C-alpha positions in Angstrom: 6.9 -8.0 -5.5 8.0 -7.3 -1.9 6.0 -5.0 0.4 7.7 -3.3 3.3 5.9 -1.3 6.0 7.3 1.8 7.6 4.4 1.8 10.0 3.0 -0.8 12.5 0.0 -2.7 11.2 -1.7 -5.9 12.2 -1.1 -9.1 10.3 -4.8 -9.1 9.1 -4.5 -5.6 7.7 -1.2 -6.5 6.0 -3.0 -9.3 4.1 -5.7 -6.9 3.1 -3.2 -4.3 1.9 -1.1 -6.8 0.0 -4.2 -8.0 -1.8 -5.4 -4.5 -2.7 -1.9 -3.6 -4.0 -1.4 -6.8 -6.0 -4.6 -5.9 -7.9 -3.1 -2.4 -8.9 0.7 -3.0 -8.9 1.0 -3.2 -12.6 -0.6 0.3 -12.9 2.0 1.9 -10.5 5.1 3.2 -12.2 8.6 2.7 -10.7 9.3 5.7 -8.3 5.6 6.7 -8.3 3.7 7.5 -5.1 0.3 5.9 -4.9 -2.8 5.5 -2.8 -5.1 2.5 -2.8 -8.4 2.3 -0.8 -8.6 -0.8 1.4 -11.4 -1.4 3.8 -12.3 2.3 4.0 -8.7 3.3 4.6 -6.4 5.1 2.2 -3.0 3.3 2.0 -0.2 5.6 0.8 3.1 4.3 -0.4 5.8 4.4 -3.1 7.0 1.8 -5.6 10.7 1.3 -6.2 11.3 -1.5 -8.7 9.9 -4.7 -7.2 9.7 -3.2 -3.7 6.5 -1.4 -2.5 6.9 0.7 0.6 3.8 1.5 2.7 4.4 4.8 4.4 1.0 5.9 5.8 -2.5 4.8 6.4 -5.3 7.4 6.5 -8.0 6.1 8.7 -10.7 8.7 8.0 -11.4 10.2 4.6 -13.6 13.3 4.6 
């Protein structure tokens, strides 16, 4: 699995995101958009084969 980021994030947050996605990646279908919760943030992305693209981070969830 390869994770690419379309946004700027710190290295520490990248590691947290990668760990959260690795736990769920088998549940995400190819071509499916997904959201995972990581440290109180919603991480939004899409899976395309072995590539996971992170498109957005929602900092505050109401």
